[in-house]
N, C-alpha and C positions, 0 to 999 in steps of 0.2 A: 370656683364653687364653694361656698362656705357650708359648713355642717348645719348652721342655724337655718339658712335658706333651704337647704335640701330637706331638713326635718319638716319645715313649714310646707313644703311642696308635697311631700309624702302624706302629710296629715290634712291636706287640702285647706290650709289656712293662709295661703299666699294672697297678696293683693294681685289685682289684675296685671300691674306692671312687673311685679316679681315673677308671676307665672309665665308671662310672655318672655321674660329673660331666660327662665329655666328651660322652656321648650326651644328657644333659640340656641341655647348652650347644647342641648341634646341633639340638635340638627347638625352640629359642626362635627365632621368626621374626625377631627383631632381628638375628640373626647370619647371615641367609640367604645373603648374598653370599660371606661367607668359607666357609660350609657348602658352597655349590655349587662353590667352588673346590677344596676338600678332596676332595669326592666326584668331581669331574671327573679329578683327578689320581691319587688314592689309593683309588678305589672298592674295588678287589680287595684292597687291603692292610688294609682295616679288619677288626678282629677279628670272627670269625664268632660267638663266644660272647656273647650278650647278657645284660645285668643281669636279675636276676629280676623278673618282672612285665612285661617288654617283650616285644614280638613278635620273630620271628626277623629276621635281618639284612635280607633282601630286603624284607619288609613294612615294616620300620622306614625304609629308604631311600626306598621308594615314598611312604610317608605324609609324610615330611619334605619331599620334593621337590614333591609335590602341594600341600602346605601353602604352599610358596614360589612356586607357579605356575611351576615349572621344568620344563615339560613336554618342551622340547627335549632336555634332558639325559636324561629318562626314555626318550624314543624312541631317543636315541643309544645307550643301553645295551641296551635291547631285550631284557632278560632277567629281567623281573619276573614275579610270580605272576599278576597280573591285567592286563587291558587298560587302557592309560591313558585317563583320561576328559579330553577336551578341552573347554574353554569357548571356543567360537568367537568370542563377542563380545569376550572378553578378549584372545584371541589375535590378532585383527585390529585391535584398537585400541590395544594396549599394547606398549612396548618393554621388554624385560628387560635389566638390566645384570648381566652375570655377571663373576666374578673380579675383584671389588674386594677384592684379597687384602691381608690384614694384613701389615705388614712382617715380623713375627715368622715368619709362614708362609713368606714368600719366603726368609728367611734359613735356616730349617730345611731346606727342600727344595733350596736352592741353585740355583733356576732362575728365569728371568724369565717373567712372565705377560703375556697381552694381555687387553684388555677387549673382550668380544664383545657386540654389540648386534644383537638379532633383531627383525625387522619384516617387513612384506610386501615391502620392497625387498631387494635383494641384501645379503648379510651384509657389514657394515662392520667392519674390524678396526683398533683404534687400539692402536698399540704403546706400552707403558709402558717407558721407558728409565730404567735405574738407573745411577747413577755410584758407583764404589767407589774410595776412596783409602786407601792403606796405607803404613806406614812400617816399615822393618826396624829392628833394633837400631842405635843410633848416629845416627839421623836424626829431625829434627822438621820440620814443615811447616805452613804457614798455608793454609787453604782458604776461599775465598769461596763461600758457598752461594747458591743461586738467588734468595734474597730480600735478598741483601746482607749477611746475617749472616756472622760470621767464626768459624771453628773452628781452634785451634792444636792440631794433632794430635801427641801424644807418640810416642816411639819404640816399636816392637813394638805398634803400634795400627792399627786399621782402622775406617773410617766409610763408611756406605752411605746414599744418599738418591736420591730421584727427581730426574730432570734438571730438572723443573719442579714446584715444591710444589703441593699441592692448593689449591682455592679457600677451603676452610674450616679447613685445618690445615697445619702444617709439621712434618715428621717425619724424623728421622735415626736410624740404628741404629749404635751404637758398641760396639767391642771394644777394650778397652784404656783409654787416658786421652786427654782432650781438654779445652781450656779454650774456652768458648763466649762470644762477645759477640753477643747477639741483637738484631736490629733490631726496634723496637717495632711491633707490629701488634695491635691490640685485637681484630680480627675473626678472626685466625688464630693460635691457640695454637702454640707451638714445642715439640715433644715429642722427647725423647731416650730411646730404648729401650735397655736394658741388661739382658737376661735377664729376670728377675721384676720388675725396677724400671723405671718410666717416670717421667721428670722433665719437668714441664710449666711453661712460662713464657710470658709475652707479650712481654716485652723486658727483658733483664737480662744480667748476666755471672756465670758460675759455672763450676765445675770438676767433671768427672765422672771417676772412676777406677774402672774395671770390668774388670780383667785376669782372664782365665778361670782362671789358676793361683792367684788370691788368693781367700781365704775371704770377703772383704768387697767391697761396692760402696759407694763414698763419693761424696757430693755436697756440694760446698762452695760457699756463696754469697758473692759479693764485692759485687755491687749488685742491688737489686730484690727481688722475692719469688718464691719457687720452691716448687712443689708436688712432693713425692716420694711416689710411690704403689707399694704392693706388689700385685702380681697375687695374687688369692686363688682357688684351684680346689678347695678342700675345702669341703664343705657347711657344716661348723661352723666354718670359719675366718673370723674377723672381718676386715673390711677395714682395712688399715693405711695411713694417710695422714698426712704431717706437711707443715707449711708452714715454710719457712726464710726468714729475713731475713738481711741482711749479717752476716758473721762467725759464721754458724751452719753446722753440717755435720751431714748425716744419714749414718749408717753401717748398712748393711744386712747382717746376718749370714746367708749363704746356707743354712747348715745349720740354724740355728735359726728362720729366716724371720722375724726381728724387726728393726725399725728403731729405732735409738737416736739421739738428738741431742745435740750438744755444741758448744762453741766451738772454734775452731781457730787455730793460728799461721799467718798468711797466707803468710809466706815459706816455711815448711816444706812447705806443701800445694801452693801454686801457683808457688813460686819457679822450678820447672823450666822454665817457659815463657820465663823471662828469662835462662836459662842459669845459674841458681844451683843447685848441687849441695850437699845437706846431708847429713851423716851424724850420727846422734844415737844414741850408745851403741851403735854397730853392731858386730856380730861378723863373723867371717870370711866366712861364707856371704852375709850381706847386703851386705858390701862387694864380693864378687865379682859378685853379680847386678846391683848398681847400676852398677858400672864397665862391665859387658858392655852393659846398656841404654843407657848414656850415651855411651859411645865405640865401641860396635859391635864389640868384640873379646872373644874368649874368655879366661876367666881361670882359670889353674890354680895349684894349690899344690903345690910340690915338698917332699916330706917328710911328707905326711899332711895330713889335714884340721884339725889343731889346732896349727899353727905360730904362730898369733897368740895370745899370752897376755894381751892386753889388748884391751878394746873401744875403739872409736875414735869420737871426736866431732870434727866439723870442718865448715867452710863454705867453698865455693869459688865464685868469681864469674867464669864463663866462662874458667876456666883449662885449660890443656892437660893431657893424660893424664899426661905425665911430671911436670909440676908437682904434680898431685894425688898421684901415687905416691911422690914424694919426701917429701911432707908426711906421708903415712901411714907410710912406712917409718921415718921419723925418730923417731916416738913409739911405734911398735909393734914395733921391733926385728926388722924383716924387710927383705930386699932384694928388688929386682925386676929383670926382664929383659923387654924389649919387642922381639918379633919383628914380622913383617909383619901377622899377624892373631891374635897371642896375647900374653897377659901372663902371665908366670910369676913367682910370689911364693914366696920361701923364707926360712927363718930365717937370720939373720946368723950 
């Protein structure tokens, strides 16, 4: 289940096909913990119109929660068509784990969740603590994750993860770009979630680029083996999974929902983490956006959006903004001015 589809479902903006898929997913007992979380938080926001052949909303909710033995939530809501049937033997001898919420759900709803355990004893609440790190334009940072793995976070990027990873998996959610050096742990896969794409490894190093403004999500492998998987939520949509080895890159096109693989230039793709800035046949707009992300300053063009009559190619290794601008201006017939928080480029 992708966060985009879940968000559309909660806001009642799904197509009929998408809505039918979500209701089918909710009916699957394998997803009962996430379903309980959704219903607890967004019960009243669920669409009232049901797919053809399904009962109305209230009967559907009751049948799903009864199938999941989620009687506490049924009683809590108390607005169903029929009286809840309790299984006393099950109720007295079993603990139900509620709200093991998928990271995508947490990101969509933007709130923290707790894990509730119900038994004959007083309710115990175990707080799930999430850590979020972010960088503005012009800043990079190195983050040590709970298992000792390292994430180098690029500018204009954000990463989110639980304070302590789970016993059977390690998961982070990324918006933007990061380079990961993952500690090897055969019993706990390391998963990076970026929208429709999940990247799974056991111990390796790789780069993930997934900016919201970009049409593509890219995963490039330096060492080890990486699985890149696309979430599928249409009935007739085939699962798309690729396995990458060193010097291979997967590129996912958001609009076409397809993954392509290719080789890549190591320095061009991951040189950013070592301070290497590369322009390759870059136009005016691309130069401006790269400079803004790299140095954290706005870039403006005086005299219109077409003052550069040539595209620019060049490589810089931990150089200052002034050094980079001098090199660009020398070959591109432009001059520049640097103020406190702005760069102005103009034709010579």
